N, C-alpha and C positions, 0 to 999 in steps of 0.2 A: 538474445530469444528473438529478438526483432527481425535477426538475418535467418531466421530460421521460418517465418511468414514470406512465403514465394512472390506474393502480389504485393509489387511494389506501393501498388494505391491504399492499401492494407498496413502497409507499412509505414507511410506519408498519414494518412488519416490518425493514427494510435502515436504518431511525434506531433502532431497537432494538438490532438487530447490530451497528451501529455504535460503541453506547453499551458493548458490552465494552472496547473499548478505554481506556478510562477505565482499568481492572485490567491491570496486566501486561499491554502490549500484544506486547512483542517474544514473549507466549508463545501470541500468537492469531495466526492465518493460517499460512500458510508463506511460506520466501523464495523470489523469482523469481530467473530467472537473465537472460542475454544481455542484451538490451537493458533491460530493467526489473531490471536484477540492483543490490541496495540496498531495494528496494523488499518489502512482504509482499502477499498475496491473503488476503482473508478470504470465506468464502464464504458466503451468505443468502441467502433463499428458496429452499428449496426445491433448493439446491442450482446452478441457474440462474444467480443471479446474484454479482456479484464485489463488494467494495468494496478497491480497492490503494489502501496509504498505505505511508508513510515513517516513520521514528522519527528525531526530532532527541535525540539522548540526550544533545547537552549543556545542551538548555532542558529536555526533559522535553514535550516537542510531539510531537504526531501531525498529520502531515500528511495527510490524505485528499486522495489524488491524484485518483480517478475512481472509480466507481459507475454499474454497469450490468449488460449481459446477459452471457455467456458464448456465442458465437458465433463458433465456431473459421472461421476463411476469410471472415467476413462484414467490410465494411467498419465497420461499427456494433458490429465485437465491443470489450468494456472493454479488453482489452489491447491493441490495435489504436488506439483511443483515445489509452490513457495511452502510449502509444512516441510518437505524435505529440506532444503534450502538452510530453515531455522534450524531444523534439528542435529544439522550438521557443522552449524555455527557457519557457515559463508553469507550471513548477509547479517546487517546492524541489529542488533536487537531492538524491538520494540521497546521496551520499559526506560529508554532515553529519555522518554519523554518528564518534563518537570510538572511533582504533581502542582497542583492546586494548592496555594496557603488556605492555610485555615486560622484562625481567629481560636489562643487558649482562654483558657475562662479565670479570670480576674482572682487572685487569691484577695481573703477577704482581709481586713486589716484589724 
């Protein structure tokens, strides 16, 4: 997806922003809802571009799912493309995240 961006400066800025995911990716970006629940979105290059990613906390891996322009309503909107990739099963599931541990109530003796 980065190669489709014609401007090399924009490509480089997106790569630089994605490097921030190496340190504390769970604190970067914002969590997404609805069709992309479990994924996160990180703004890049003047707020117009987005980097969508999923965290696999079990293996400490960040899966970058999509990167591109945010164009609400357009067919080439990065969110629309990411939803299509999820529907087709071409990206790792965001459901690989480990749920938080819950304490079970103790039984009375």
